[in-house]
Each structure stands twice: as structure tokens, then as C-alpha cells.
PAMAR-157721 format. One record per residue (C-alpha): residue number from 1; x, y, z. Coordinates in steps of 0.2 Angstrom, whole numbers, plus 2048, in hexadecimal, padded with zeros to 3 digits. Layout:
REM residues N
VEXRO   seq   east   north    up
VEXRO   NUM      X       Y     Z
...
END
This chain:
REM residues 558
VEXRO   seq   east   north    up
VEXRO     1    7A0     71A   762
VEXRO     2    79F     71E   776
VEXRO     3    7B0     71D   77B
VEXRO     4    7B1     724   78C
VEXRO     5    7B1     714   79B
VEXRO     6    7A4     720   7A6
VEXRO     7    796     720   798
VEXRO     8    799     70D   794
VEXRO     9    795     70A   7A7
VEXRO    10    787     714   7A6
VEXRO    11    77E     70C   798
VEXRO    12    784     6FB   79E
VEXRO    13    77D     6FE   7AF
VEXRO    14    76B     703   7A5
VEXRO    15    759     6F8   7A5
VEXRO    16    758     6FC   791
VEXRO    17    762     6F3   782
VEXRO    18    767     700   779
VEXRO    19    770     6FA   766
VEXRO    20    779     708   75A
VEXRO    21    777     703   74A
VEXRO    22    780     70C   739
VEXRO    23    77A     70C   726
VEXRO    24    785     708   71C
VEXRO    25    780     714   70F
VEXRO    26    771     71D   710
VEXRO    27    76C     719   6FD
VEXRO    28    76F     708   6FF
VEXRO    29    75C     6FF   6FB
VEXRO    30    762     6F0   707
VEXRO    31    765     6FA   716
VEXRO    32    773     6F2   71C
VEXRO    33    774     6F6   72E
VEXRO    34    784     6F2   738
VEXRO    35    785     6EF   74A
VEXRO    36    790     6FE   752
VEXRO    37    78C     6FB   765
VEXRO    38    782     6F3   772
VEXRO    39    782     6F3   784
VEXRO    40    77F     6E6   78F
VEXRO    41    76B     6E6   793
VEXRO    42    76A     6E4   77F
VEXRO    43    775     6D3   780
VEXRO    44    76B     6CE   78D
VEXRO    45    759     6D1   789
VEXRO    46    75B     6C9   776
VEXRO    47    766     6BC   77E
VEXRO    48    776     6BE   770
VEXRO    49    787     6C4   776
VEXRO    50    785     6D5   769
VEXRO    51    795     6DB   76D
VEXRO    52    79D     6CC   760
VEXRO    53    790     6D4   751
VEXRO    54    798     6E6   755
VEXRO    55    79D     6EA   742
VEXRO    56    793     6DD   73A
VEXRO    57    782     6DF   732
VEXRO    58    76F     6DB   73A
VEXRO    59    76B     6D1   72B
VEXRO    60    77B     6C5   730
VEXRO    61    776     6C3   740
VEXRO    62    762     6C3   740
VEXRO    63    75A     6BE   731
VEXRO    64    74D     6BA   73A
VEXRO    65    74B     6CE   73B
VEXRO    66    73C     6D5   72F
VEXRO    67    742     6E0   71F
VEXRO    68    734     6EC   724
VEXRO    69    73C     6EF   734
VEXRO    70    74E     6F2   72E
VEXRO    71    745     6FD   723
VEXRO    72    73E     706   730
VEXRO    73    750     707   73C
VEXRO    74    758     70E   72A
VEXRO    75    74A     71A   728
VEXRO    76    750     722   739
VEXRO    77    762     724   733
VEXRO    78    75B     72D   724
VEXRO    79    74D     73B   72A
VEXRO    80    756     73B   73B
VEXRO    81    742     739   743
VEXRO    82    740     72C   752
VEXRO    83    734     720   74D
VEXRO    84    72A     710   759
VEXRO    85    72D     702   753
VEXRO    86    722     6F7   75B
VEXRO    87    722     6E7   767
VEXRO    88    732     6DC   762
VEXRO    89    72F     6CB   761
VEXRO    90    73F     6BE   765
VEXRO    91    73F     6AE   75E
VEXRO    92    73E     69D   769
VEXRO    93    74E     69B   768
VEXRO    94    752     6AB   770
VEXRO    95    744     6AB   77F
VEXRO    96    736     6B0   773
VEXRO    97    736     6C0   77F
VEXRO    98    72C     6CE   778
VEXRO    99    735     6E0   778
VEXRO   100    72F     6F2   776
VEXRO   101    739     6FA   767
VEXRO   102    73E     70F   765
VEXRO   103    749     715   759
VEXRO   104    74F     724   75A
VEXRO   105    760     72E   750
VEXRO   106    76F     72B   754
VEXRO   107    77F     735   753
VEXRO   108    788     734   742
VEXRO   109    779     72E   73A
VEXRO   110    776     71F   744
VEXRO   111    767     719   74B
VEXRO   112    766     713   75D
VEXRO   113    75A     704   760
VEXRO   114    753     706   774
VEXRO   115    74A     6F7   77A
VEXRO   116    742     6EE   788
VEXRO   117    737     6E0   78F
VEXRO   118    723     6E3   78E
VEXRO   119    724     6E2   7A1
VEXRO   120    72B     6F6   7A0
VEXRO   121    725     6FE   791
VEXRO   122    72E     70C   78E
VEXRO   123    733     70D   77C
VEXRO   124    722     709   774
VEXRO   125    71F     71A   776
VEXRO   126    729     729   76C
VEXRO   127    720     738   776
VEXRO   128    727     732   785
VEXRO   129    738     734   77E
VEXRO   130    734     744   776
VEXRO   131    72E     74B   787
VEXRO   132    73F     742   78F
VEXRO   133    749     74B   783
VEXRO   134    741     75B   786
VEXRO   135    745     759   798
VEXRO   136    756     754   795
VEXRO   137    758     764   789
VEXRO   138    752     770   795
VEXRO   139    75D     767   7A5
VEXRO   140    76B     768   799
VEXRO   141    768     77C   796
VEXRO   142    765     77F   7AB
VEXRO   143    776     775   7AC
VEXRO   144    77F     780   79E
VEXRO   145    778     791   7A7
VEXRO   146    77F     789   7B9
VEXRO   147    78E     785   7B1
VEXRO   148    792     794   7A7
VEXRO   149    78C     79C   7B8
VEXRO   150    799     793   7C2
VEXRO   151    7A4     798   7B5
VEXRO   152    7A4     7A9   7B6
VEXRO   153    7A3     7A7   7C8
VEXRO   154    7B3     79F   7C9
VEXRO   155    7BB     7AC   7BC
VEXRO   156    7B8     7B9   7C9
VEXRO   157    7BB     7B0   7D7
VEXRO   158    7CE     7AD   7CE
VEXRO   159    7CE     7BE   7CA
VEXRO   160    7CA     7C5   7DA
VEXRO   161    7D9     7B9   7E2
VEXRO   162    7E5     7BD   7D6
VEXRO   163    7E1     7D1   7DA
VEXRO   164    7E0     7CC   7EC
VEXRO   165    7F3     7C4   7EA
VEXRO   166    7F8     7D3   7DF
VEXRO   167    7F3     7DE   7ED
VEXRO   168    7FD     7D3   7FC
VEXRO   169    80E     7D2   7EF
VEXRO   170    809     7E5   7F0
VEXRO   171    806     7E8   801
VEXRO   172    815     7DB   805
VEXRO   173    823     7E7   7FC
VEXRO   174    81D     7F7   803
VEXRO   175    81D     7EF   814
VEXRO   176    831     7E9   80F
VEXRO   177    835     7FA   80B
VEXRO   178    82C     803   81B
VEXRO   179    833     7F8   827
VEXRO   180    846     7FD   81A
VEXRO   181    842     80F   81C
VEXRO   182    83D     80C   82F
VEXRO   183    84F     803   833
VEXRO   184    857     80E   82B
VEXRO   185    84E     81F   833
VEXRO   186    853     816   843
VEXRO   187    864     816   840
VEXRO   188    867     827   837
VEXRO   189    85B     82E   848
VEXRO   190    866     828   853
VEXRO   191    875     82D   848
VEXRO   192    870     83F   848
VEXRO   193    86C     83F   85C
VEXRO   194    87E     83A   85E
VEXRO   195    884     847   853
VEXRO   196    87B     857   85A
VEXRO   197    87F     852   869
VEXRO   198    891     856   864
VEXRO   199    88C     864   858
VEXRO   200    883     86E   865
VEXRO   201    895     86D   86D
VEXRO   202    89F     873   85C
VEXRO   203    893     881   859
VEXRO   204    890     888   868
VEXRO   205    8A3     889   86D
VEXRO   206    8A5     88F   85C
VEXRO   207    899     89E   861
VEXRO   208    8A2     8A2   872
VEXRO   209    8B3     8A1   86B
VEXRO   210    8AB     8AD   85D
VEXRO   211    8A6     8BB   869
VEXRO   212    8B6     8BC   874
VEXRO   213    8C0     8BE   862
VEXRO   214    8C3     8CE   85C
VEXRO   215    8C0     8D1   84A
VEXRO   216    8CF     8D1   842
VEXRO   217    8D6     8C0   84D
VEXRO   218    8DF     8B4   841
VEXRO   219    8D6     8A6   84A
VEXRO   220    8C7     8AB   845
VEXRO   221    8C4     8A7   831
VEXRO   222    8C9     894   839
VEXRO   223    8BA     895   845
VEXRO   224    8B0     89F   839
VEXRO   225    8B2     88F   82D
VEXRO   226    8B1     882   839
VEXRO   227    8A1     889   83F
VEXRO   228    89A     889   82E
VEXRO   229    89E     876   82D
VEXRO   230    894     871   83C
VEXRO   231    886     87B   836
VEXRO   232    886     872   824
VEXRO   233    887     863   830
VEXRO   234    87A     868   83C
VEXRO   235    86F     86A   82C
VEXRO   236    873     858   827
VEXRO   237    86E     851   836
VEXRO   238    85D     85B   837
VEXRO   239    859     852   826
VEXRO   240    85C     840   82D
VEXRO   241    851     847   83E
VEXRO   242    844     84B   830
VEXRO   243    844     83A   826
VEXRO   244    845     830   836
VEXRO   245    838     838   83E
VEXRO   246    83E     83F   84C
VEXRO   247    83C     850   84E
VEXRO   248    831     85B   857
VEXRO   249    825     863   84B
VEXRO   250    81D     875   850
VEXRO   251    80C     872   847
VEXRO   252    7FE     87F   841
VEXRO   253    7EE     87E   83A
VEXRO   254    7F1     887   827
VEXRO   255    7EA     887   815
VEXRO   256    7F9     87E   80A
VEXRO   257    7F4     88A   7FD
VEXRO   258    7F8     898   807
VEXRO   259    80C     890   80A
VEXRO   260    80C     88C   7F6
VEXRO   261    808     89E   7F1
VEXRO   262    813     8A4   7FE
VEXRO   263    822     89C   7F8
VEXRO   264    81F     8A0   7E4
VEXRO   265    82A     8AC   7E4
VEXRO   266    83A     8A3   7EB
VEXRO   267    835     893   7E2
VEXRO   268    837     89B   7D0
VEXRO   269    846     8A5   7D5
VEXRO   270    84D     894   7D9
VEXRO   271    847     88B   7CA
VEXRO   272    850     897   7BC
VEXRO   273    84A     89C   7AB
VEXRO   274    84A     88D   7A2
VEXRO   275    83D     884   7AF
VEXRO   276    82B     88A   7B0
VEXRO   277    821     886   7BE
VEXRO   278    80D     885   7BE
VEXRO   279    804     888   7CF
VEXRO   280    7F1     882   7CF
VEXRO   281    7EA     884   7DE
VEXRO   282    7DA     87C   7E6
VEXRO   283    7C9     886   7E8
VEXRO   284    7C4     885   7FA
VEXRO   285    7D3     879   801
VEXRO   286    7D0     86F   811
VEXRO   287    7DB     875   820
VEXRO   288    7EA     86A   826
VEXRO   289    7F6     86B   835
VEXRO   290    809     86A   831
VEXRO   291    818     872   836
VEXRO   292    818     882   82B
VEXRO   293    82C     883   82A
VEXRO   294    82C     86E   828
VEXRO   295    81E     86D   819
VEXRO   296    828     87D   80F
VEXRO   297    835     871   810
VEXRO   298    82C     863   808
VEXRO   299    826     86C   7FA
VEXRO   300    83A     875   7F8
VEXRO   301    83F     865   7F7
VEXRO   302    835     85E   7EC
VEXRO   303    836     86C   7E1
VEXRO   304    849     86E   7E0
VEXRO   305    848     858   7DC
VEXRO   306    83D     85D   7CD
VEXRO   307    847     86D   7C8
VEXRO   308    858     85F   7C8
VEXRO   309    84E     853   7BC
VEXRO   310    84B     85F   7AE
VEXRO   311    85E     863   7AA
VEXRO   312    859     86E   798
VEXRO   313    848     876   7A0
VEXRO   314    836     86F   7A3
VEXRO   315    825     873   7AD
VEXRO   316    822     86E   7C0
VEXRO   317    811     86E   7C2
VEXRO   318    80C     870   7D6
VEXRO   319    7F9     86C   7D8
VEXRO   320    7EE     86A   7EA
VEXRO   321    7DE     861   7EB
VEXRO   322    7D1     85D   7F6
VEXRO   323    7D2     84A   7F6
VEXRO   324    7C9     83A   7FF
VEXRO   325    7D4     82A   801
VEXRO   326    7C9     81C   800
VEXRO   327    7CC     809   806
VEXRO   328    7D0     803   7F7
VEXRO   329    7E0     812   7F5
VEXRO   330    7E5     810   808
VEXRO   331    7E5     7FA   805
VEXRO   332    7F1     7FF   7F7
VEXRO   333    7FB     80B   7FF
VEXRO   334    805     806   80E
VEXRO   335    803     811   81E
VEXRO   336    7F5     81C   816
VEXRO   337    7E4     81E   822
VEXRO   338    7D4     822   817
VEXRO   339    7CD     831   818
VEXRO   340    7CB     842   813
VEXRO   341    7DC     84A   80F
VEXRO   342    7E5     85A   804
VEXRO   343    7F0     854   7F7
VEXRO   344    800     85D   7F2
VEXRO   345    806     858   7E1
VEXRO   346    818     85D   7D7
VEXRO   347    818     856   7C7
VEXRO   348    827     85A   7B9
VEXRO   349    829     858   7A8
VEXRO   350    83D     850   7AC
VEXRO   351    845     83E   7A8
VEXRO   352    838     834   7B4
VEXRO   353    840     824   7BE
VEXRO   354    841     813   7BD
VEXRO   355    838     808   7CB
VEXRO   356    848     803   7D0
VEXRO   357    84C     814   7D3
VEXRO   358    83C     818   7DB
VEXRO   359    83C     80B   7E7
VEXRO   360    84B     812   7F0
VEXRO   361    849     826   7ED
VEXRO   362    843     829   7FE
VEXRO   363    854     822   805
VEXRO   364    860     82E   80F
VEXRO   365    86E     831   804
VEXRO   366    869     828   7F5
VEXRO   367    86A     832   7E4
VEXRO   368    869     832   7D3
VEXRO   369    873     842   7D2
VEXRO   370    886     843   7CC
VEXRO   371    892     842   7DB
VEXRO   372    894     854   7E3
VEXRO   373    884     859   7DD
VEXRO   374    877     853   7EB
VEXRO   375    877     84C   7FC
VEXRO   376    869     83F   7F9
VEXRO   377    85F     846   807
VEXRO   378    851     852   7FF
VEXRO   379    845     844   7FD
VEXRO   380    846     83A   80C
VEXRO   381    847     84B   816
VEXRO   382    834     84E   80C
VEXRO   383    831     83B   810
VEXRO   384    834     83C   822
VEXRO   385    82A     84E   828
VEXRO   386    81A     847   81C
VEXRO   387    818     838   826
VEXRO   388    81E     83F   834
VEXRO   389    80D     84C   832
VEXRO   390    804     83D   830
VEXRO   391    802     83C   81E
VEXRO   392    80B     831   80F
VEXRO   393    814     837   800
VEXRO   394    814     82C   7EE
VEXRO   395    81D     82F   7DE
VEXRO   396    816     828   7CD
VEXRO   397    825     829   7C0
VEXRO   398    82C     821   7B0
VEXRO   399    83A     822   7A6
VEXRO   400    839     832   79A
VEXRO   401    82A     838   79F
VEXRO   402    82C     842   7AE
VEXRO   403    828     840   7C2
VEXRO   404    816     843   7CC
VEXRO   405    81A     844   7DE
VEXRO   406    809     844   7EA
VEXRO   407    809     84A   7FA
VEXRO   408    7F9     846   805
VEXRO   409    7F7     84E   818
VEXRO   410    7E7     84B   821
VEXRO   411    7D9     858   823
VEXRO   412    7D7     861   834
VEXRO   413    7C5     867   837
VEXRO   414    7CE     873   845
VEXRO   415    7CF     886   841
VEXRO   416    7DD     88F   839
VEXRO   417    7EB     894   845
VEXRO   418    7ED     8A6   84A
VEXRO   419    7FF     8AD   846
VEXRO   420    80C     8AA   854
VEXRO   421    80E     8BA   85E
VEXRO   422    821     8C1   85D
VEXRO   423    82D     8BF   86A
VEXRO   424    834     8C9   878
VEXRO   425    83C     8D8   874
VEXRO   426    848     8D8   881
VEXRO   427    859     8D1   883
VEXRO   428    85D     8C0   888
VEXRO   429    867     8C1   897
VEXRO   430    85C     8BA   8A4
VEXRO   431    861     8B9   8B7
VEXRO   432    855     8A9   8BC
VEXRO   433    859     898   8C3
VEXRO   434    85A     88A   8B6
VEXRO   435    85D     878   8BA
VEXRO   436    864     86F   8AB
VEXRO   437    863     85E   8A9
VEXRO   438    86F     856   89D
VEXRO   439    879     843   89B
VEXRO   440    884     849   88F
VEXRO   441    893     850   89A
VEXRO   442    898     85C   887
VEXRO   443    887     862   887
VEXRO   444    881     865   89A
VEXRO   445    892     871   89A
VEXRO   446    88E     87A   88B
VEXRO   447    87E     87D   892
VEXRO   448    881     884   8A1
VEXRO   449    890     88E   89B
VEXRO   450    885     897   88C
VEXRO   451    875     899   89B
VEXRO   452    883     8A1   8AA
VEXRO   453    889     8AB   89B
VEXRO   454    879     8B4   899
VEXRO   455    877     8B7   8AC
VEXRO   456    86E     8A5   8B1
VEXRO   457    872     89D   8C0
VEXRO   458    872     88B   8BC
VEXRO   459    871     87C   8C7
VEXRO   460    877     86C   8BD
VEXRO   461    871     85A   8BD
VEXRO   462    879     84C   8B4
VEXRO   463    86A     83F   8B8
VEXRO   464    858     840   8BA
VEXRO   465    85A     83C   8CD
VEXRO   466    868     849   8D0
VEXRO   467    85A     857   8CB
VEXRO   468    84D     852   8D7
VEXRO   469    85A     852   8E4
VEXRO   470    85F     863   8DF
VEXRO   471    84E     86A   8DE
VEXRO   472    84A     862   8F0
VEXRO   473    85A     86B   8F8
VEXRO   474    85B     87A   8EE
VEXRO   475    852     889   8FB
VEXRO   476    850     895   8ED
VEXRO   477    842     897   8DE
VEXRO   478    847     88A   8CC
VEXRO   479    83E     895   8C0
VEXRO   480    844     888   8B0
VEXRO   481    848     875   8AE
VEXRO   482    852     874   89D
VEXRO   483    851     862   89C
VEXRO   484    857     854   88E
VEXRO   485    848     84B   888
VEXRO   486    850     839   887
VEXRO   487    85A     834   897
VEXRO   488    85F     825   8A3
VEXRO   489    855     823   8B0
VEXRO   490    845     82E   8AB
VEXRO   491    841     837   89B
VEXRO   492    83F     848   89B
VEXRO   493    82D     84D   89C
VEXRO   494    82B     83F   8AB
VEXRO   495    83A     84A   8B5
VEXRO   496    82E     85B   8B2
VEXRO   497    81E     852   8B8
VEXRO   498    828     84C   8C8
VEXRO   499    830     85D   8CB
VEXRO   500    822     867   8C7
VEXRO   501    819     860   8D7
VEXRO   502    829     865   8E1
VEXRO   503    828     877   8D7
VEXRO   504    81A     87C   8D3
VEXRO   505    819     889   8C5
VEXRO   506    82A     881   8BD
VEXRO   507    82C     886   8AB
VEXRO   508    833     878   89F
VEXRO   509    83E     878   891
VEXRO   510    842     868   888
VEXRO   511    850     864   87C
VEXRO   512    856     857   873
VEXRO   513    860     852   864
VEXRO   514    852     846   85E
VEXRO   515    840     842   862
VEXRO   516    83E     82F   85C
VEXRO   517    82A     829   85A
VEXRO   518    82A     824   86B
VEXRO   519    82D     837   875
VEXRO   520    820     840   865
VEXRO   521    812     834   862
VEXRO   522    811     829   871
VEXRO   523    80F     838   87C
VEXRO   524    820     837   885
VEXRO   525    821     84B   87F
VEXRO   526    811     853   87D
VEXRO   527    80D     85D   86E
VEXRO   528    811     86F   870
VEXRO   529    81D     86D   87D
VEXRO   530    82D     879   87D
VEXRO   531    83A     871   874
VEXRO   532    84D     876   86F
VEXRO   533    854     86C   862
VEXRO   534    866     867   862
VEXRO   535    871     86D   85B
VEXRO   536    86E     87F   864
VEXRO   537    87B     88E   864
VEXRO   538    87C     899   872
VEXRO   539    86F     8A5   86C
VEXRO   540    862     899   867
VEXRO   541    865     892   879
VEXRO   542    863     8A2   882
VEXRO   543    855     8A8   877
VEXRO   544    84B     899   878
VEXRO   545    84C     899   88C
VEXRO   546    847     8AA   88D
VEXRO   547    838     8A7   883
VEXRO   548    830     899   88E
VEXRO   549    836     8A4   89E
VEXRO   550    82B     8B2   896
VEXRO   551    81C     8A5   88F
VEXRO   552    821     8A8   87C
VEXRO   553    81F     89D   86F
VEXRO   554    830     899   863
VEXRO   555    835     8A8   859
VEXRO   556    83F     89D   852
VEXRO   557    839     88A   850
VEXRO   558    84A     885   84A
END
């Protein structure tokens, strides 16, 4: 009956005698009760090794027990009601001890006889047993309640731990992806920087030579082809710089709805007749601070990507909303900062993407289009612009169910920016003195040539310390410092501050093929500082120099 070593040890250590009897047949009038179990205390109290009695009848082993008592035991087996049996007097050969005894219903139709010495009465009063049973039942119910409560708590802890492990795995995957994108961005930015210096030389000398050739020259067509190829290369480098977040943004406070409404007609012409575009602008949309030209580039690239995903036509939906990104969303999306944002959603009904494609969709030069039908820089450019604008971009898609790109841009409480004034209407020529500082010999020679062509007096310096020496030795005025941003010895902005003490009122124009995070985000180059992006052509350089000298904003940001 008892198959647990633990239960056996407990019963054997109890001071009470426990004997379990089972009735062979409830209908048997002879009440043949057989021993099923007896603990150690029972053997000691009756002075008989009851273990040898297991399986035998009570009458065989204890013929001296009255038949009336056996009938009482059998009655408990039948009725399942406990009874007080009264004192049991053992024969003299068993020690003559008097025991209190009680009979209680056991499992499987058995009866449990509990007895002990009269010196420690316990079993004689069934009411005590009933009270003990009630206490035991109440304790059992309380135990079950606590077990159920603890089980629920453990299940909750397991679920929370499982969710935390899922979130950690998600974060690790996003971190690996972010690190990969950062590494690719640094590589792309470095390539674009060096390439822009070369393109500045190629494009500018093409323009200088074209100015000297007549319209009928046999070389003119060849030079124009070279220039067009250079312009395409410059476009690629600008996209690489946008992806790597290494460009200077000319930001303004604006309403994104105004940008979308202003682009609507152009986008509809771009999409064609088989693609329908829906524009859903939120009422009272919050303002954002972005570069208008760059945010237009983001919208354009996302719409073109959506169009290409629907070769047989479909619907593109552009939607804006005011949203608040909470801590939970930020914890699940690496790099996202909680708070109020403006959301731009671009959805299509196209072919959709699988998870493997979505994991690489923002990588430069990755494309699912056929060879020759895309550079793979559209989405990577959008990614870089959004990231540099302190925003985030995410994609949700399934094969055959279209795709939705969501751009989140932080809200600003600043007032909308006033329209930029027009540039000066007079020519680009000048007679001022320009201190030119550029460590790339070809770029420096080119810039000096262009400036002199437009009438400026140019002082050339290869290194910042040479520029300081020139500023100290020059007896006449120096109206403008034109300097590269990143150079040996010291950065361009540091040089500008040094020269400002020598030449009060000196105006400054920075130029660079790229500006990495250390320049833009760490304060090396201040936001809004006059800037010229490489590669540049002669007219762009002359116009920007003229604008800085005249105190005007840039008329052509790019």
C-alpha cells in the first residue's frame, strides 16, 4: 500500500501504532480481515513482529481478539465511518498492556487501526480525529492555494524571462546589423571623400576647358561626355555620403505635409498611369527640423522603390501621423529614442520581401532588381539621411503582401523657419583676398585657379601652420578663409578660430569631400557654418565664395 520510502520512514518514526486491514469480501459474514500494513510502533506496542503477519488474517494470528471487535472493524470498511473501539487489553504473554484504539476508513475499502498506550490517550475519542481532519483539510486547502499561486508566479516569471531573452536576442541581432551598417558606412564615406577630391579636379577642369573651346570645337563633345560621366560619379558619391551620414545638412523647421503636397504632382508623373497614389496627411501635424532637399530625397527614393515593387501596377499610400514612441518600442528597436515623433509611412501593394531580404535592404549596392536596372543606393541613401536627421526607419513586409516603410522623425517645438532670401543679383567676380588652405595639392591648385579667374587675390597654404604664418606676414587685408575641414596638424574650424584672433572680421568658408560624425555631431564643425560640398565646379565655388563675403545664405544648398 505504501510505496514511498519517505512515507514509510515517517510512519515508522511515529509513536502511534498503525495497522491497515482489508476485508476479503464485504458480503462475507465471517469478516475475514487481512493484514496489509503495520508500522514499527504497532509491533512494539503488541510485542509481535507484525511484518510477518502481512497477508494473513487477524483470526489466524490473533485468535484471542473478540469477534465483536472484528465486526466493528469490518463495519468501518463497509460504512466508511470512523469508530471508537474502546480499550484493548493484551494477553499476559503480550505484556498485558492496555491500549486505546480507534478505527478509521482507509484507502481501497480498508480500515486503519490506530492505537497507543493509555499513558498517552489519543485514539479513544473520534471527535479529536475529526477536528484533526478539519485542520488537516484546511491546511491542505491553504497548501493547494499557495502551490497554485506559486505556480502562477513561476509561469509569469518564465514568460517574462522568455520575453526578455527574445528581446535580448532581437537587440543583439539589431546591434550586429547596426555595427555592420556602421562599418560599411565608414568604408563608403572614406571612399567617397577621396573620390570627391578627384571629381572636383575632373569636373572643374572640364568646365575651364569648355569655357575656352568654341561651340564647333572637335574636342567639345568629348569633354561634355567626360563631364556627364563625372556628374554621374558625383551623384553616386553623394549617395554614399548620405548613407554614411557624412554630409552637412542645411536644416529648417517645416511641416512634412507641406513637403508631400509640394511633391505630389511630380511623384504622380513619376509613377505612371498603372500606379495610383494616395496621400493621407494628418491634421495639425507637428513640426520637424530637417534638410528640405534631403527629406524630399527620402520620399522620392521610397516612392520609387515602392513603384518598382509593383511591375503590374498597384497603389502607393503616403501617410503622416503624430506618434509617441514609448520605452517598450525603443527597447525593441535599437537606436530609437522615446518621445513625440512625426511618422511618414510609405506602403505599397507589391511583391513584398522575405526576412533575408529585409535584413539587407538598406545596405549600399544591394538590390533585388535585374542587372542594370538599379544602383542599390536608393534605400541606403534614405537610411543615411533619416539617421543623420536623428530619426529612424523600419520596414515591415511579407512575400506577396506588399511592404510598409515607416520613417520616424523627432518633433521640434521651434517656430517654422522663414523662407531663405535670394542670393545677390550681381555677378560672381570679386577682388578680395582669399586665404586658401587645402592639403590636397590638385584640389588646392584647382581652387586657386578658379578664384583667380573670377578676380580674387589668392594666398595658398598646404598646411594650417603655413596659413597662420601667411596671415601674420600679409600686410594687406584678408577678407575670406577658404579651408578644408579635415587636415593634418589641426582641423579647419580650429584654424579659423586661431586666425580670428589675428584677423578680426575674417569670414570663413569650409569645404570637404565628407564630414563624419566627429565633425558634425561632436562640434568640430558648428551647425549652420558656411560649407561647400566637394566635388564642386567653378561656378559653384565662385557663387559660394561671393555669398559668404556678402553675408548671404547659400542659394544652392547642393
